[in-house]
Structures are given as structure tokens and as C-alpha cells.
Rosetta silent file (secondary structure, phi, psi, omega in degrees, C-alpha in Angstrom):
SEQUENCE: MVTGGGSPTGGGSGTDGGSGSCPPLLLGTTTFPDGGYTTLDIGYGTFPGGTFNVATFATSTRVLSFELVRPTGVMLPIPYAGSFMAGTYNNCVACLQFGELCVVTPATFTCPRRFLAQSGTVYFSEASASTASGTFSGTVSNVTLREWNFASDNGVDGGACYTLSAASFSGRWP
SCORE:     score description
SCORE:     0.000 S_00000001
   1 L     0.000  151.985  173.470  -14.185   -2.783    5.527 S_00000001
   2 E  -117.845  135.648 -178.958  -13.556    0.763    6.632 S_00000001
   3 E  -126.624  128.243  176.669  -11.790    1.432    9.865 S_00000001
   4 E  -147.935  176.249 -178.431  -11.606    4.777   11.596 S_00000001
   5 L   -80.459  159.255  172.360  -11.557    6.140   15.093 S_00000001
   6 L    95.280 -167.784 -176.237  -14.546    6.624   17.333 S_00000001
   7 L   -91.785  156.435 -178.800  -17.940    5.076   17.661 S_00000001
   8 L   -70.256  -15.428 -179.276  -19.998    3.630   14.812 S_00000001
   9 L   -85.926  -17.146  177.119  -22.822    6.054   15.458 S_00000001
  10 L    71.521 -175.090 -179.411  -20.666    9.107   14.865 S_00000001
  11 L  -122.825 -174.615  175.515  -21.367   12.557   16.131 S_00000001
  12 L   -73.234  171.652  177.585  -23.204   15.595   14.955 S_00000001
  13 L  -109.016  148.923  179.298  -21.788   17.743   12.233 S_00000001
  14 E  -105.138  176.922  174.020  -20.529   21.236   12.678 S_00000001
  15 E  -112.240  148.310 -178.464  -20.353   24.151   10.374 S_00000001
  16 L   -69.155  -45.442  175.767  -17.152   25.620    9.167 S_00000001
  17 L    51.544   19.618  178.775  -18.398   29.165    9.605 S_00000001
  18 L    84.932  -11.099 -176.705  -14.997   30.435    8.517 S_00000001
  19 L   -83.024  -18.117 -179.586  -13.343   29.229   11.719 S_00000001
  20 L    81.071    3.849  179.969  -11.926   26.110   10.109 S_00000001
  21 L  -100.117  120.887  177.686  -13.127   23.858   12.912 S_00000001
  22 L  -123.361  139.076  179.149  -15.047   20.805   11.832 S_00000001
  23 L   -70.477  157.619  179.048  -15.967   17.957   14.193 S_00000001
  24 E   -71.358  143.278  170.660  -14.481   14.512   13.606 S_00000001
  25 L   -85.103  112.746 -174.954  -16.370   11.971   11.540 S_00000001
  26 L   -94.735  124.747 -177.121  -16.419    9.012   13.903 S_00000001
  27 L  -122.826  148.311  167.403  -16.415    5.598   12.294 S_00000001
  28 L   -97.940 -153.691  174.182  -16.467    2.055   13.559 S_00000001
  29 E  -101.660  128.866 -175.475  -15.491   -0.894   11.410 S_00000001
  30 E  -131.802  140.999  178.483  -17.884   -1.527    8.555 S_00000001
  31 L   -89.367  139.552  174.207  -17.937   -4.196    5.849 S_00000001
  32 E   -96.007   98.726  179.910  -18.290   -3.229    2.211 S_00000001
  33 L   -77.967  -15.836 -176.987  -20.625   -5.856    0.719 S_00000001
  34 E  -128.852  147.238  175.170  -20.753   -4.069   -2.642 S_00000001
  35 E  -169.872  172.756  178.818  -18.157   -2.545   -4.896 S_00000001
  36 E   179.585  175.122  178.042  -17.394   -2.512   -8.533 S_00000001
  37 E  -133.860  133.752  177.548  -15.624   -1.221  -11.575 S_00000001
  38 E  -129.278  146.947  175.869  -17.347    0.263  -14.574 S_00000001
  39 L  -107.451    8.386 -178.211  -16.028    1.345  -17.950 S_00000001
  40 L   -84.885  156.935  171.549  -19.189    3.257  -18.807 S_00000001
  41 L   -76.632  108.669 -177.444  -19.591    7.019  -18.938 S_00000001
  42 L  -107.339   29.633  173.540  -21.463    7.559  -15.700 S_00000001
  43 L    86.584   28.527  179.428  -21.665   11.319  -15.941 S_00000001
  44 L   -88.672   13.594  176.429  -18.241   12.379  -14.741 S_00000001
  45 L    61.246 -103.313 -176.511  -18.007   15.065  -17.387 S_00000001
  46 L   -77.114   -5.502 -178.876  -14.298   15.373  -18.032 S_00000001
  47 L  -125.050   69.886 -178.355  -13.645   11.880  -16.592 S_00000001
  48 L   -86.432   17.235 -179.630  -15.786    9.388  -18.555 S_00000001
  49 L   -82.302 -163.974 -179.059  -13.336    6.515  -18.041 S_00000001
  50 L   -67.644  149.074 -178.448  -13.542    3.565  -15.701 S_00000001
  51 E  -131.857  129.474  170.878  -14.519    4.130  -12.079 S_00000001
  52 E   -94.367  140.757 -179.312  -13.786    2.031   -9.024 S_00000001
  53 E  -152.286  129.444  168.156  -16.311    2.465   -6.230 S_00000001
  54 E  -130.450  143.186  179.781  -16.947    0.850   -2.880 S_00000001
  55 E  -143.209  149.214  177.769  -19.483    2.099   -0.366 S_00000001
  56 L   -87.140  121.355  176.685  -20.677    0.894    2.976 S_00000001
  57 L  -110.148   18.991 -177.265  -24.298   -0.194    2.890 S_00000001
  58 L   -72.581  -16.724  177.424  -24.164   -1.687    6.390 S_00000001
  59 L  -122.889  148.166 -178.855  -26.279    1.149    7.730 S_00000001
  60 L   -88.034    1.805 -177.035  -29.463    2.498    6.246 S_00000001
  61 L  -125.083  -17.752 -178.201  -28.625    6.078    7.148 S_00000001
  62 E  -130.007  133.301 -179.164  -24.875    6.709    6.596 S_00000001
  63 E  -132.681  133.168  174.389  -22.817    5.921    3.496 S_00000001
  64 E  -117.680  123.328 -174.401  -19.087    6.411    2.893 S_00000001
  65 E  -124.204  127.496  176.939  -18.042    6.047   -0.760 S_00000001
  66 E  -109.069  136.400  179.577  -14.483    5.879   -2.131 S_00000001
  67 E  -137.640  144.286  169.376  -13.841    6.309   -5.857 S_00000001
  68 E  -126.921  114.066 -175.063  -10.841    6.272   -8.162 S_00000001
  69 E  -100.664  124.112  176.485  -11.752    7.589  -11.596 S_00000001
  70 L   -92.544  109.692  176.473   -9.556    6.670  -14.545 S_00000001
  71 L   -58.111  145.505 -179.761   -9.747    9.478  -17.092 S_00000001
  72 L   -55.203  129.437  177.131  -10.302    8.160  -20.605 S_00000001
  73 L    79.197    3.933 -178.537   -7.010    7.265  -22.213 S_00000001
  74 L  -115.750  129.828  175.303   -5.014    7.746  -18.998 S_00000001
  75 L   -94.693  122.658  175.983   -3.406    4.912  -17.093 S_00000001
  76 L   -96.148  132.979  179.232   -3.253    5.526  -13.356 S_00000001
  77 L   -70.937  139.198  173.897   -0.554    3.609  -11.508 S_00000001
  78 L  -120.094  121.987    6.776   -1.730    1.177   -8.845 S_00000001
  79 L   -65.617  152.347 -178.504   -0.781    1.590   -6.064 S_00000001
  80 E  -120.631  127.512  175.538   -1.941    5.207   -6.388 S_00000001
  81 E  -119.205  132.670 -178.805   -0.979    7.978   -3.961 S_00000001
  82 E  -162.292 -166.850 -179.230   -2.594   11.387   -4.217 S_00000001
  83 E  -128.840  149.268  167.553   -4.523   14.149   -2.543 S_00000001
  84 L   -80.725  123.184 -175.382   -8.135   15.163   -2.307 S_00000001
  85 L  -106.836  144.101  173.735   -8.093   18.593   -3.892 S_00000001
  86 L   -60.064  128.369 -177.353  -10.462   21.487   -3.330 S_00000001
  87 L   166.189 -152.230 -174.752  -12.625   21.510   -6.407 S_00000001
  88 L  -108.373  160.223  176.890  -15.638   19.839   -7.911 S_00000001
  89 H   -64.516  -38.547 -178.855  -16.923   16.276   -7.948 S_00000001
  90 H   -65.540  -15.106 -177.731  -16.930   16.292  -11.761 S_00000001
  91 H  -114.116    6.963 -178.396  -13.173   16.950  -11.767 S_00000001
  92 L   -86.137  146.497  174.031  -11.916   14.639   -9.043 S_00000001
  93 L   -98.079  -50.220  172.177   -9.759   11.604   -9.776 S_00000001
  94 E  -102.145  119.834 -174.870   -9.647   10.362   -6.186 S_00000001
  95 E  -125.882  143.499  173.234  -13.030   11.053   -4.595 S_00000001
  96 E  -136.379  125.830  175.902  -14.465   10.465   -1.140 S_00000001
  97 E  -129.833  153.808  179.903  -18.029   11.279   -0.278 S_00000001
  98 E  -132.173  136.523  178.783  -20.105   10.808    2.842 S_00000001
  99 E  -124.425  143.467  176.742  -23.893   10.833    3.075 S_00000001
 100 E  -116.011  154.246  176.998  -26.232   11.238    6.032 S_00000001
 101 L    58.187   38.214 -173.483  -29.899   10.283    6.372 S_00000001
 102 L   -81.362  150.680  168.237  -29.528    7.991    3.363 S_00000001
 103 E  -106.242  120.588 -172.663  -32.031    5.600    1.875 S_00000001
 104 E  -112.433  127.920  170.039  -30.055    2.571    0.743 S_00000001
 105 E  -130.438   89.968 -172.645  -30.995    0.021   -1.908 S_00000001
 106 L   -48.823  131.339   10.575  -27.696   -1.793   -2.565 S_00000001
 107 L  -105.378   36.090  175.892  -25.857   -0.948   -4.719 S_00000001
 108 E  -124.541  163.563  177.150  -27.322    2.566   -4.848 S_00000001
 109 E  -151.121  149.853  176.025  -28.054    5.184   -2.248 S_00000001
 110 E  -126.851  124.964 -176.744  -29.866    8.505   -1.999 S_00000001
 111 L  -129.312  124.134  179.110  -28.825   10.941    0.702 S_00000001
 112 L   -69.384  -20.002  179.996  -30.438   14.346    1.285 S_00000001
 113 E  -130.349  116.410 -176.286  -27.222   15.546    2.929 S_00000001
 114 E  -130.326  154.643 -176.610  -23.881   14.710    1.307 S_00000001
 115 E  -128.791  150.137  179.089  -20.281   15.740    1.790 S_00000001
 116 E  -127.402  135.430  176.996  -17.253   15.773   -0.537 S_00000001
 117 E   -64.145  130.240  179.621  -13.585   15.554    0.478 S_00000001
 118 E  -116.715   -7.373  174.319  -11.856   18.861   -0.197 S_00000001
 119 E  -161.330  164.346  179.472   -8.448   18.088    1.310 S_00000001
 120 E   124.049  176.055 -179.609   -6.432   15.179    2.654 S_00000001
 121 E  -116.047  154.036 -178.386   -4.327   12.332    1.325 S_00000001
 122 E  -138.720  143.793  175.222   -5.337    9.039   -0.226 S_00000001
 123 E  -136.198  115.078  176.241   -3.486    5.829   -0.996 S_00000001
 124 E   -98.703  111.457 -177.446   -5.166    3.139   -3.104 S_00000001
 125 E   -85.378  -29.685  178.108   -3.195   -0.091   -2.631 S_00000001
 126 E  -137.460  141.479  173.549   -5.440   -2.294   -4.826 S_00000001
 127 E  -159.327   98.614 -177.918   -7.837   -1.523   -7.646 S_00000001
 128 L   -83.468  120.575 -178.926   -8.752   -4.400   -9.965 S_00000001
 129 L   -86.785   70.111  178.480   -9.928   -3.203  -13.362 S_00000001
 130 L  -144.792  130.486  177.674  -12.469   -5.958  -13.941 S_00000001
 131 L   -76.667  -20.758 -176.893  -16.243   -5.750  -13.951 S_00000001
 132 L   -75.199  -48.496  178.717  -16.545   -9.486  -13.157 S_00000001
 133 L  -161.202  155.380  179.625  -14.646   -9.554   -9.858 S_00000001
 134 E   175.110 -173.852  179.133  -12.000   -7.582   -8.068 S_00000001
 135 E  -134.603  156.267  177.818  -10.768   -5.691   -5.052 S_00000001
 136 E  -148.540  117.053 -177.528  -10.436   -2.047   -4.087 S_00000001
 137 E  -149.020  161.699  178.880   -8.576   -1.010   -0.939 S_00000001
 138 E   170.709 -164.227 -179.973   -6.535    1.766    0.562 S_00000001
 139 E  -138.771  156.747  172.859   -6.197    4.421    3.239 S_00000001
 140 E  -133.816  154.426  176.865   -7.050    8.083    3.712 S_00000001
 141 E  -151.831  153.938  176.861   -5.735   10.635    6.205 S_00000001
 142 E    51.231   46.753 -175.066   -6.219   14.257    7.284 S_00000001
 143 E   -92.747  136.358  169.531   -9.452   14.553    5.284 S_00000001
 144 E  -113.531  123.425  178.133  -11.825   17.507    5.392 S_00000001
 145 E  -107.800  128.874  179.192  -15.317   16.785    4.045 S_00000001
 146 E  -112.785  143.560  176.749  -17.568   19.747    3.212 S_00000001
 147 E   -58.649  134.286 -169.096  -21.320   19.651    2.701 S_00000001
 148 E  -131.699  139.164  170.774  -21.856   19.482   -1.052 S_00000001
 149 E   -97.002  103.038 -175.832  -24.654   20.123   -3.527 S_00000001
 150 L   -73.898  -20.884  177.638  -23.951   17.430   -6.126 S_00000001
 151 L   -68.400  -42.863  178.637  -26.642   18.780   -8.505 S_00000001
 152 L   -97.063   -7.443 -179.064  -24.808   22.094   -8.915 S_00000001
 153 L    56.480   50.782  178.483  -21.413   20.585   -7.982 S_00000001
 154 E  -141.067  156.944  173.107  -20.689   23.292   -5.420 S_00000001
 155 E   -66.782  151.321  177.849  -20.178   23.545   -1.702 S_00000001
 156 L   -82.719  122.763  178.654  -23.239   24.443    0.383 S_00000001
 157 L   -58.847  126.189 -179.715  -22.927   28.028    1.673 S_00000001
 158 L    69.927   13.766 -175.849  -22.685   27.862    5.475 S_00000001
 159 L   -71.740  170.797 -179.465  -22.862   24.077    5.207 S_00000001
 160 E   -77.777  169.508  177.707  -21.594   21.533    7.673 S_00000001
 161 E  -152.549  162.163  175.909  -18.226   19.834    7.598 S_00000001
 162 E  -138.134  158.915  167.361  -16.352   16.893    9.108 S_00000001
 163 E  -118.053  149.671  176.701  -12.748   15.852    9.525 S_00000001
 164 E  -131.687  107.189 -174.059  -11.511   12.295    9.204 S_00000001
 165 E   -67.766  -41.724  178.622   -8.060   11.858   10.721 S_00000001
 166 E  -165.063  146.889  175.028   -7.456    8.399    9.243 S_00000001
 167 E  -157.836  149.548  172.047   -9.344    5.448    7.811 S_00000001
 168 E  -120.547  152.736 -178.312   -8.593    2.279    5.885 S_00000001
 169 E  -144.590  156.469  178.253  -11.005    0.515    3.557 S_00000001
 170 E  -155.540  131.658  177.527  -11.275   -2.663    1.580 S_00000001
 171 E  -141.223  153.459  175.216  -13.983   -3.935   -0.752 S_00000001
 172 E  -143.510  157.400  179.234  -14.401   -6.778   -3.206 S_00000001
 173 E  -144.514  162.417  -16.808  -16.964   -7.859   -5.759 S_00000001
 174 L   -66.431    0.000    0.000  -18.990   -9.812   -6.671 S_00000001
């Protein structure tokens, strides 16, 4: 489940426009029916190791996805505490993305408008490295999500943004 402040329908998104003001991403409580761990190279470029991922598929239009990518040959300590760093999706270890207007076919989703965390803190309290069954949970705080073009792995010029003051999440599979 993911828990954050506000209503489950959320609000509109603003644009950063250089002012640094982004509206809050308002979340209700949502169950994560799907999650998983993979050891396959799923196109992370410099991070082809295992990936933990849980996403909320409870709505057909909004998806929040948390990922912890284990670089090949690197052991990440669990619990894991870190930061979302300004940079690219292909180089993130702890990743948070949000999608709007999504078409969802669990366990995949396609969203014409997506956002990537560019700042904030993350704490992963559980991450089971098993493809058969496991759990993935943690918290995030003070997150700024910027509209992102995942094809070019760059921010959208003049794109929208959101802030997420705090949220907790928990997912298990199968």
C-alpha cells in the first residue's frame, strides 16, 4: 500500500517555470497487488542487475512505481537509505516514477505523461531478492517529481512537476 496526504484523486499538476513551485501530489491509500524482483537486464544501461519494483495498479489512470536497482556485482544493504538524485532514469539506483493518464494491464502500464523523482529521500526497509515471492516496502519524503521523457531520458522543457511531502509503501508478490 502507499500512503500519502490528500485525496485519492489528486490535483492538477503545475509547471516549474523556474519558480520552484510545484503543487503537491495528493495520494490516498492504495494497495499494490503486483510487485516483483528480476535478475534480468531490463534495459537499465549501467545498472543491468536485479530490480525490485512495486506499482499501484488500483487505478486505470495513475501509477506510482518505486524501484531499487542493484547494480551488477554490487550488494546494496537492506535496509537502504538514500536520496533521489537529479539525473537520469538510466543511472538511478533508487527510482520513483509517477504516471498520469495511464493504460494499465497488470503488471505493465503505459502512460503518455510520466514524472521522475529528482530530489528527496528514500528508505527501503524490506526488499526480498527472490523472483518466487517477497516483499518490498519503505518510505519517501520531500520528493520533487519532474515531467520526464523516458525515451530520451531527459526532463521535459517547461514540463509539469509535483512535490510529495511523505509517503509509505508496501508490496508483496506473488
